[in-house]
BATI-548717 format. One record per residue (C-alpha): residue in three letters; x, y, z. Coordinates in steps of 0.1 Angstrom, whole numbers, plus 5000, padded with zeros to 4 digits. Example, Ala and Ser with C-alpha at 12.3 -4.5 7.8 and 13.67 -1.06 7.14 Angstrom:
BEGIN
ALA512349555078SER513749895071
This chain:
BEGIN
UNK211434334735UNK208934354706UNK210234294671UNK207734534655UNK208434834677UNK212134864669UNK211435104641UNK209035384648UNK206735314618UNK207234924619UNK208234964583UNK209834624578UNK206734434587UNK204334654566UNK206534624536UNK207234254541UNK203634154543UNK202534394515UNK205134254492UNK203933894496UNK200733984478UNK202334014444UNK205333844430UNK206634154413UNK207134334447UNK209434064461UNK212634234451UNK211534554469UNK210734354500UNK214234214501UNK215734564497UNK213734714525UNK214234414548UNK218034454543UNK217834814552UNK215934734584UNK218534484594UNK221334744589UNK219334984611UNK218934724638UNK222534634637UNK223435004643UNK221135014673UNK222834694686UNK219434544695UNK220634194691UNK223534194716UNK221833994743UNK221033704720UNK224633634711UNK225633564747UNK223933224749UNK225932904746UNK224432604727UNK225332244719UNK224532084685UNK225231744670UNK223531664637UNK224531504604UNK222931574571UNK220031734588UNK217531984573UNK218032344582UNK214532354598UNK215532074622UNK218632274632UNK216532584637UNK214132384660UNK217132254681UNK218432614685UNK214932744694UNK214632474721UNK217932564737UNK217832944735UNK214133034737UNK214633234705UNK212533194673UNK213533204636UNK211833444612UNK212233364574UNK210433294542UNK210132934531UNK211133024496UNK214633124509UNK215232774521UNK214632634487UNK217732834475UNK219832714504UNK221732384510UNK219032234531UNK221231944544UNK224032044569UNK226231874594UNK227332044626UNK229031924658UNK229632194685UNK229532174723UNK228832474746UNK229832734721UNK228333094717UNK225233114696UNK227033344671UNK229633074665UNK227032814659UNK225133034635UNK228333114616UNK228932744610UNK225332684600UNK225232964574UNK228732894560UNK228532854522UNK224832934525UNK223033214506UNK221633334539UNK222733564567UNK220933664599UNK220433924626UNK219133874662UNK216334114670UNK215034084705UNK214033714708UNK213933654671UNK216633544647UNK215733714614UNK217133564582UNK217733734549UNK219333654515UNK222933764512UNK223634074491UNK220034214492UNK219734584501UNK216834814508UNK216235184515UNK213535274539UNK214035634544UNK211335754520UNK208535514528UNK205835674550UNK203135534572UNK200335684551UNK201535524518UNK198435404500UNK200135084491UNK200535004528UNK197335144543UNK195034964519UNK196734624521UNK197634574558UNK196434644593UNK198134654627UNK197034394653UNK198034464689UNK197034294721UNK198034074750UNK197933694756UNK196733574790UNK196333234808UNK193133124825UNK194033324856UNK194533644837UNK198333634839UNK200233754809UNK202033474790UNK205433624781UNK206933434752UNK203733314737UNK204033244701UNK202033434675UNK202233294640UNK200633434608UNK199033114595UNK200432964562UNK203633164567UNK206733134588UNK206233484602UNK206433434639UNK206833674669UNK207033614706UNK204833804730UNK206834044752UNK206534134788UNK203034074802UNK202033884770UNK201934204749UNK202534184711UNK202034384679UNK202034264643UNK201134374608UNK198934144588UNK197134144554UNK193934364556UNK191734124536UNK191933834560UNK194633674580UNK194633414608UNK196733444639UNK197833114655UNK198533184692UNK200132904713UNK202032854746UNK203432544762UNK200832354781UNK197932554767UNK195432484739UNK196332664706UNK193932924695UNK193233064660UNK191933414655UNK190733554622UNK191233934616UNK190434164587UNK189334514578UNK190934754603UNK193434784631UNK192334604663UNK193434544699UNK192934184710UNK192734034745UNK193533664739UNK192933414767UNK194433064763UNK192932764781UNK195032484796UNK195232194772UNK193131894779UNK195031574790UNK196431404759UNK199531204752UNK201131484732UNK200831744760UNK204031824778UNK202731734813UNK205431784839UNK205331544869UNK207331554901UNK208731264920UNK209931494948UNK213531424936UNK213231544901UNK210731674875UNK210331514842UNK207931524812UNK205231254816UNK205831144780UNK209331024791UNK208030854823UNK207730474825UNK205930474859UNK202430544871UNK201930904879UNK198531084885UNK198931464880UNK196231684896UNK196732034882UNK195732354899UNK192432384882UNK191232044891UNK192632074927UNK190632394932UNK187432264918UNK186132224954UNK186732444984UNK187632195012UNK189732345040UNK192432075037UNK194531945009UNK193531575014UNK189831645014UNK190131784979UNK191431464965UNK188231264969UNK186731134937UNK189131294912UNK192031044908UNK192130674901UNK193430434927UNK192630664956UNK190030534981UNK188830695013UNK187730435038UNK185430635060UNK184630345083UNK187830435101UNK186730785112UNK182930805105UNK181631155103UNK185131315100UNK186231515070UNK188331305046UNK191831285060UNK195131115054UNK194330835078UNK191330735057UNK193230745023UNK194730445006UNK196530434972UNK195930104955UNK195029934987UNK196929845019UNK200329695017UNK200929655055UNK199229555087UNK201229695116UNK203529955100UNK202530305089UNK199430265067UNK199230625053UNK200830735021UNK204030945023UNK203431315019UNK206231515001UNK206031895003UNK208332074979UNK210631774975UNK211031695012UNK209031445033UNK206431635054UNK206131495089UNK203631745103UNK199931745102UNK198831765066UNK195831975076UNK198232255084UNK199032305047UNK197032585032UNK195332455000UNK195632804985UNK199432764984UNK199232444964UNK200032464927UNK199732084918UNK199731734932UNK201331424918UNK200331084930UNK203030814927UNK201530474925UNK203930214912UNK207530114920UNK209130304891UNK207430624903UNK207730584940UNK210630344947UNK213030644948UNK211430704982UNK212430354995UNK210930235027UNK208630535029UNK206830454997UNK205130125005UNK201730295006UNK202230534977UNK203430894977UNK201531224975UNK203831494961UNK202631844968UNK204132124948UNK203532474960UNK203232794941UNK206432984932UNK207433314917UNK208933344883UNK211933524867UNK211233824845UNK207733834858UNK205934154869UNK204334174903UNK201133984905UNK198633984933UNK196033714938UNK193233704964UNK190833424972UNK188033414997UNK185133185003UNK182633085030UNK181332735035UNK178132655054UNK177532305066UNK174232175078UNK173632025112UNK174131655113UNK171131445107UNK170631295142UNK167431115130UNK169530915106UNK170730695135UNK168230415141UNK167330495177UNK164430325195UNK161330535198UNK160830695233UNK157430525236UNK158830175227UNK161630225251UNK159230315279UNK157230005272UNK160329795275UNK161129965308UNK157629895321UNK157929535310UNK161329485326UNK160029645358UNK157229395359UNK159829125356UNK161729265386UNK164729355364UNK165429675383UNK164729555419UNK168429505427UNK169429855416UNK166430005434UNK167529845466UNK171229925462UNK171930215486UNK175630135487UNK176630225451UNK173430415443UNK173430315406UNK171730545381UNK167930475377UNK165930615347UNK163030855353UNK160430605342UNK161730335366UNK161730595394UNK158130675386UNK157130315385UNK158930255418UNK157130555434UNK153730415422UNK154530065435UNK155430205469UNK152330415470UNK154030755469UNK152030845438UNK148830715423UNK148630495392UNK146930785373UNK149731025383UNK152330775373UNK150730715339UNK150331085333UNK154031145340UNK155130855319UNK152830955290UNK154331305291UNK157831145286UNK156630955256UNK156331285237UNK160031375240UNK162831285217UNK166231395231UNK167531445195UNK165331755192UNK167031915222UNK170431835208UNK169631995175UNK168132295192UNK170732365220UNK173932175211UNK174332145173UNK174432435148UNK175432495113UNK179132495109UNK180732795091UNK184232805077UNK185733115061UNK188933115040UNK190933425031UNK194133405011UNK196433644994UNK199733604976UNK202233834958UNK204633694933UNK206933804906UNK210633844898UNK213434014879UNK216133854858UNK218133764890UNK215433714917UNK211933564919UNK209733564950UNK206433434963UNK204733564995UNK201433445008UNK199233475038UNK196133285047UNK193533295074UNK190833035081UNK188133085107UNK185732805114UNK182832765137UNK182232395145UNK179032195143UNK178632205181UNK178332515204UNK181632645218UNK183632465191UNK185932655167UNK188932615145UNK191332885134UNK194332865111UNK196933125101UNK199533045074UNK202433255062UNK204733145035UNK207733295017UNK209833154989UNK212833334974UNK215133224946UNK217933424932UNK220933374909UNK224033544925UNK226133454895UNK226033244864UNK224932884867UNK224132914905UNK220632934918UNK219932964956UNK216532914972UNK215132995006UNK211632915019UNK209632945051UNK206232815060UNK204632905093UNK201332765104UNK199432845136UNK196232655144UNK193932675173UNK190932445180UNK188532485208UNK185732265222UNK184132165255UNK186431985279UNK187131625272UNK185131505302UNK182331745294UNK181831665258UNK178231695247UNK177931495216UNK174831295209UNK175030915214UNK172330645211UNK173330545247UNK171430855260UNK167930785272UNK165630865242UNK163231075263UNK165831275281UNK165431655282UNK168231905282UNK166032215288UNK162532305298UNK160032485276UNK161632815284UNK165132695275UNK166332665311UNK168932395317UNK167532075333UNK169231815354UNK170131495334UNK170931165352UNK174531075353UNK176430805373UNK174230805404UNK170630775413UNK168531095415UNK167631015452UNK171331005462UNK172231315442UNK169331505457UNK170131435493UNK173931435491UNK173931785505UNK171731665534UNK174131385542UNK177031635544UNK176331995534UNK180032045528UNK179831825497UNK179532005464UNK176432005442UNK176331665426UNK173831735399UNK174631735362UNK173132015341UNK174831985306UNK173532315292UNK174532505323UNK178132385319UNK178832505284UNK181332765298UNK182632555327UNK185232365306UNK187332385275UNK189732185255UNK192132405235UNK194732265212UNK197332495197UNK200032405172UNK202832615158UNK204432455128UNK207532605112UNK209332475081UNK212532635069UNK214232505038UNK217132615018UNK218832484987UNK221232554960UNK221632424924UNK224832474905UNK225032394868UNK228532284858UNK227632274821UNK224732174799UNK224731824812UNK225631814849UNK224332004879UNK224331944916UNK221632004942UNK221932054979UNK218832085001UNK218332125038UNK215132145057UNK214432205094UNK211032155108UNK209632225142UNK206232165156UNK205032275190UNK201932115202UNK200132245233UNK196832095245UNK195032225276UNK192032045289UNK190432255316UNK187632135338UNK186332425358UNK185032415393UNK181432435380UNK181832135357UNK180331805368UNK183531625363UNK185431835388UNK182631845414UNK182231475412UNK185931395416UNK186331635446UNK183331475463UNK184531125457UNK187831195474UNK186431405502UNK187531255536UNK185531325568UNK187731385599UNK185431415629UNK183331725625UNK185631845597UNK186431725562UNK189631715542UNK189731745505UNK192731565490UNK191531715457UNK191332085465UNK188632325453UNK189332485420UNK189632365384UNK191532065370UNK193932135342UNK195531855320UNK198331985299UNK200131805271UNK203131945253UNK205031805224UNK208031935206UNK208931765173UNK212131865155UNK213131725121UNK216231765100UNK216631655064UNK219831695044UNK220131585008UNK222931604982UNK222231514946UNK223931514913UNK221831554881UNK222531474845UNK220431574815UNK221931524781UNK220531504745UNK222731424715UNK222331354678UNK218631444680UNK217931084690UNK219231024725UNK218131174757UNK219431074792UNK218131194826UNK219931064857UNK220231154894UNK222231014922UNK222431124958UNK222431064995UNK220031175023UNK220031175061UNK217031235082UNK216431275119UNK213231315139UNK213431405176UNK210131385195UNK209831525231UNK206531505249UNK205131545284UNK201831555302UNK200831655337UNK197731735357UNK197232035379UNK194632065407UNK193132365423UNK193832565392UNK192732925389UNK193033065354UNK192633425367UNK195733425388UNK197433115373UNK197332965408UNK197232595417UNK197532365447UNK199832075454UNK198231725459UNK199531385471UNK199631155440UNK201030855459UNK198830805489UNK195930565486UNK192830745499UNK189930525512UNK186430555498UNK184230765520UNK181230925503UNK180730635479UNK182430295474UNK183430405439UNK185530685454UNK188930655468UNK192230535454UNK195130735442UNK194431075427UNK194331065389UNK197631185374UNK198531215337UNK202231265344UNK204231135315UNK207531205297UNK208631085263UNK211731125243UNK212130945209UNK214730995183UNK214730825149UNK217530845123UNK217630725088UNK220230725061UNK219630665024UNK221530644991UNK219730644958UNK220130664920UNK217730694892UNK218130714854UNK215930724823UNK217130694787UNK215030784756UNK215830694720UNK214230874691UNK211330984714UNK210030634710UNK211830404734UNK212430484771UNK214030264797UNK214430364834UNK215930224865UNK216230324901UNK217930194932UNK217930294968UNK219230165001UNK217730275034UNK219230205068UNK218130255104UNK219230105138UNK215629975144UNK216029665123UNK218429375126UNK221229315151UNK223929285124UNK224929585104UNK224029425071UNK220429375084UNK219929735092UNK219629835056UNK217329725028UNK218029764990UNK215029864969UNK215029894932UNK212829934901UNK213129904863UNK210830024836UNK210330064799UNK208130274776UNK207330234739UNK205830534722UNK204130334695UNK202530624677UNK206030764669UNK206930454649UNK207230504611UNK205030204605UNK202230334627UNK199530494605UNK196330464626UNK194830814621UNK191830734643UNK194230664673UNK197230894667UNK198630874702UNK199530534717UNK202130454743UNK202930134763UNK204630124797UNK205829844819UNK207629864853UNK208629634881UNK210329694914UNK210229704952UNK209029964976UNK209229925014UNK207729995047UNK208830015083UNK207430055118UNK209230285143UNK207330125172UNK209329805173UNK213029715175UNK215329415170UNK216429455206UNK214429425238UNK212829745250UNK212329815287UNK209530045296UNK209730225330UNK206330285347UNK205330635355UNK204030535389UNK205030295417UNK203829935419UNK200329925436UNK201329695465UNK205029755471UNK205030125462UNK208330075445UNK209330175410UNK209129905383UNK209629835346UNK208329595320UNK209729455288UNK207829605259UNK208829345233UNK211229055232UNK214429065212UNK214128955176UNK217328935157UNK215528825126UNK213429135124UNK213329255088UNK212029545067UNK208729495048UNK209129475010UNK206429534984UNK207029404949UNK205029604923UNK204429534886UNK202629794865UNK201529774829UNK200130084813UNK198730204780UNK198230574772UNK196130664743UNK194530954725UNK191930934696UNK191731174668UNK191531534679UNK191731414714UNK188031344715UNK188831064738UNK192131024757UNK193330854788UNK195230564802UNK194630214815UNK196930034839UNK197129684853UNK199129624885UNK200129354910UNK201429404945UNK203229134965UNK204029225001UNK206729015018UNK207728995055UNK204729195066UNK204729275103UNK201829145124UNK200929055159UNK201628685163UNK201128445192UNK204228315210UNK204828005230UNK204228045268UNK207827945274UNK208928275260UNK207228475287UNK205228665261UNK201828575247UNK202028805216UNK204629005197UNK205129165163UNK207228975139UNK207528935101UNK204728675097UNK202528765068UNK202728775030UNK200028945009UNK199128974972UNK197029234954UNK196029324919UNK194029584902UNK193229804872UNK193130184870UNK191330354841UNK191230724833UNK189230864804UNK188731214792UNK186331294764UNK185131604746UNK181531514739UNK180531844722UNK182232164712UNK180632434692UNK179432794694UNK181432854726UNK179732564743UNK181732264755UNK180831944772UNK183631734787UNK183431404806UNK186131254829UNK185630894839UNK187730724866UNK187530354873UNK189530144897UNK189529774905UNK191529664935UNK191529344955UNK194029174978UNK194428864999UNK196628695025UNK198928435010UNK200928335040UNK200528355078UNK202828185103UNK200428075131UNK199027735124UNK196127795149UNK193327995133UNK191428225157UNK187928165168UNK185228255142UNK183728505167UNK186628745161UNK185528785125UNK181828865131UNK182229155155UNK182929435130UNK183529485093UNK186829655099UNK188429365117UNK191829305103UNK192728935110UNK194728745084UNK193128445068UNK194928275039UNK193328345005UNK190928595019UNK190928985017UNK192529195044UNK189129335053UNK186629055049UNK183029025060UNK182128695076UNK178928595094UNK177128315112UNK175028105088UNK171528215092UNK168527975094UNK165828235101UNK163628275131UNK161927995150UNK158228025139UNK157127925174UNK159328145196UNK160928395173UNK164428275184UNK167228325159UNK168528005143UNK171727905127UNK173527615111UNK176027415132UNK179227255118UNK177126955106UNK174827175086UNK171927125111UNK169627405123UNK170527485158UNK169827725187UNK172827625207UNK174127975208UNK177227905228UNK178427675201UNK177127875172UNK178928185186UNK182428035184UNK182727815153UNK185827765132UNK186328015104UNK185427735079UNK181927725094UNK181328095088UNK179728235058UNK182128445037UNK180428735019UNK183228935004UNK185329245009UNK184429515034UNK185929785012UNK184929844975UNK186529624949UNK185329854922UNK185230234926UNK185630554908UNK183830864896UNK182131034866UNK182631404863UNK180731614836UNK181831964829UNK179732204808UNK181032554798UNK179532834778UNK181433144773UNK182633244808UNK180233014826UNK181132664838UNK179132394856UNK180532064868UNK179031774886UNK180931474902UNK179331134908UNK181230874929UNK180430504928UNK181630214950UNK180729854941UNK181129494951UNK181529514989UNK179529445020UNK178829595054UNK177329485087UNK174229665099UNK173429725135UNK170229595151UNK168429525183UNK170629385211UNK168529295241UNK171529285265UNK172329645255UNK168729745257UNK167929585291UNK171129665310UNK172629965293UNK169530145280UNK170730145243UNK167830065220UNK167630025182UNK164830125159UNK164629765147UNK162929685180UNK159629795164UNK160129515137UNK160729235163UNK159028895161UNK155928895182UNK153728615169UNK153828315146UNK153928435110UNK156128735118UNK159228525108UNK158028565072UNK158328945073UNK161229015098UNK164528885110UNK164529065143UNK164328815171UNK161628815198UNK162228975231UNK162928725259UNK163728765295UNK166328735308UNK168328835278UNK170628565265UNK174128705259UNK175128445233UNK171728465216UNK172328835210UNK175928795199UNK174828525174UNK172228755159UNK174529055158UNK177028855138UNK174628665116UNK174128685079UNK170728845085UNK172529175092UNK175029165063UNK174029375033UNK175529485000UNK177229825004UNK177229914967UNK176030264960UNK176330574938UNK176330924952UNK176231274939UNK179331404955UNK179331774945UNK178232034920UNK180432334912UNK179532644892UNK181732944883UNK181633264863UNK184733434850UNK185133804842UNK188233824820UNK189134194817UNK192534354818UNK192534704831UNK194334914857UNK192734724885UNK192434354878UNK193134084852UNK190233854860UNK187733774887UNK186233434892UNK183033384912UNK182333024922UNK179832814942UNK180032454953UNK177532214969UNK179031894983UNK177631585001UNK174431594981UNK173531234989UNK173130894975UNK171430844941UNK171230464943UNK172030204970UNK171929824970UNK170629795006UNK166929835013UNK167329995048UNK168330345035UNK171730315052UNK174730505039UNK177430235038UNK180330485039UNK179330585074UNK177630275088UNK176530355124UNK177830715122UNK176431035108UNK176631085070UNK178631405061UNK176031695061UNK175531905030UNK177932195026UNK177332505004UNK180332724996UNK180533064978UNK183633244969UNK185633464946UNK189133464932UNK190733784919UNK194033834901UNK195534184900
């Protein structure tokens, strides 16, 4: 309801503002204003405002302070002249609890010269006894027309949504109105020049100068930049609270920052935008950033769940996070320390990611939003992998042939091992089948080929992902709703690969009667991924012969060697014409297999909140989740895998044959059905009193259950057209007939699984704030499960946290104008962790098949009983300082934290007398520490141009402080890979060790190392397995320092943003030539070209000479030596985003945003000199992706 439009000619506003121009007109103003109030009273416009109940407790407080308290509780605003307060008793005392607004106002104005009337959402004050007549004042009065103008318009947010309730103040006055429905407003201002101050909670205040004539304004407010004074609401998943009252470590990612990039998954969009978050891409090289790669402030466990807990709309989400549609996400809160996350107990040991989805709003008109984008990803750079050149590889084969390396395989007509084309040619030339010139000509032709070219031409393609999303939301006074639908269609980077996702989401909240709100929600996700069959996968690997060809010059599929020698494959049909074709033609089999994975994920939740009074309320929430997983790996009759398996089991019976594996396809089916139930009851308290004290508290209980059913089976002779199949004998041992490698029992994937986990929890949390300066908080939780401990009191673990915050800038003594915002926080407490794969009791596992010799069923003991099995506990201390300089030119926070993990589960050797060599027990303690720094600066702002910078810095390191086994493993375990996780006291979890390197022998080119006495040695058997103390320790295998720098430039409606990611102070192990792999498995490395060949080469290379036969320990020593360890430090340009906004409110749309994003732009600087991307090591770096899209709001 608009205050100005209550009277047809808006007389009260015109007269009121006109009268302020001269002192002599003030009496007239009061008379007319009184007349208007009488008219409004007759129209009963203020009836709705009186129905609200409020609570006040003040003593000798100024009237303005009381007005602010009433405004805060009711949403109404006061309208008055400052001069009137000078005539009033400006110090009053009032103590009322849950009384009608009218009663409270009556007490406030008792014995005061003021009275009031409620007009719409405004409480209009006037002096008692004043009267006015308005009947004879006309709109065209010269006194009005020449001195005032009418300003109308609407207030929008950055999405073009109307901001109902936005405050419009005439500067230097107390004249305030609230925007009505859709953000509309109308106001009369002085004609010469007036300034409107427009504000809304969470948005930057905007000032607009107006003068001259009536005008219609379209005012767009921008979200306020991060500063200590902003009211940033963070969610713990159990409650929401203003960040200014929080003591813990929260990282809020709002909708604008979250949607800065266009990744198809929620997790992928978190890279490089928040402190403490690190993606360890060594774990899944080449994959899109996912939850399994993400850590929050480092690892806290070794054997238990290592991923952060994901909370979706206040309930733990146990499905695949990639099923969540990013277009449904409103914001994300990262919980990092004990005070923030300990409310989640044993699930919070690795941090918590709280996802809040979009909702409807009460008293909100229907709004429709549409988003669409397409992302195009380049083919992977196969030439990044350091593969040996075809010509060099052929030279090696010729050299090995001259050494007789292949003679055994060439003469083996029993197993018929695979022989390369070059060796076949050399053998033909040696036997006189072809001439030397012919052999050389054929070999030289092969030197010209590089199989990577064929893979890029016939197998890999540009990946394309399309996203479409639409949502409708709004609400009335009693109901709000949100409905969304999304469709993602993706073509993978290899032919025949695709990914589709459909999401449907509804959320409905309504208030059936006073103080009760009921909520229902549903999320349905359907995904389908398709690729070539598991046994027909066609990905490039360095193990493929470098000169192989997939197709001829006309693109016709060629035969590629696999498993058996070409001579045997070629004449298999001659040996027995009833055998199937045994040749492998990869490109001819693209449609002969498929691996299709479908998931149907459904979440249904409901909840109710009942508010007993202004202090207490109760929440009840229930969520049911069901995930159906169906994987079908089909290998058709035309696939090599099926033909090979049928041939291997073929049994000759006289002139006939029997096929234990029948003709037809082979189908492996895996099904999984996961059902989850979560029930939570919670009491909430929220009370403020005496304008000094504020208390927020919750207490509740929760029960969870997860039931996981799974099964797999294999079907033979499968015909997809008629859904037919044939039975086979899985128990009989069939003798080898066609090849010695054949025979045995027919492969069978039959498996059944049934797993139920139940957890119970009780919890409480409270925070008390005094004078908006001092806050203390505490939380406690106890989780229990029947996995841990034999005794009842061992099955639960109490976890707690305590914290305090001091808002220093609110202290009367604090006068630092250059740093007006300053707050200190401190917390300490315990989170936890658990593993569902172990138990305090012995677990017996029944085999799915009979014992091989007795053909009888059997079982094995999975783990020994451990009555001392305990929960993991992580003690976390966090010290934080939030700050904001003058005008928020620079704002941010810095935090120092420590993490102490106790009773960490890890695989530990046992005595032989136990009957077990290894088991998982509480055997490790760990310590970690770090710093998180977040800075936001406004570098330049003028003439509609703005330049902002966001700087994120994290320091994180950890080490093992205790490990039970006295015997330290052999040093060779630490040199095999950079991701080895083997505890060594006082060293990081992921540490890089190497053999001490003494260079190459100048006479032979042999690698040299230092033995335990510090002497140069070539005794590789001893150098290979030293003690850990004799190894060289380089440092951490994951970054100790990491973060990002994001610059954002905006001019008018154009925005450009670039994000740079840096990772520092860590190491990685490079790959290099391994002569055993080269000679016997055909896997060569490009370093072969830099090998030592003559005296003096040792000064320019570390690649050992080629010797025959290859020395196994010589190769292992070189592979694990310090010569192959390099600094992994690097800086990369992660992405650039540009957007253009069209802000226009008409009958069709409110605003349209066009955007483009380029990601994975490459490394700007790297410490290593080999041009290697340390994030991916031996894998492919993420290819460049370009995305275009638009977002429209109607």
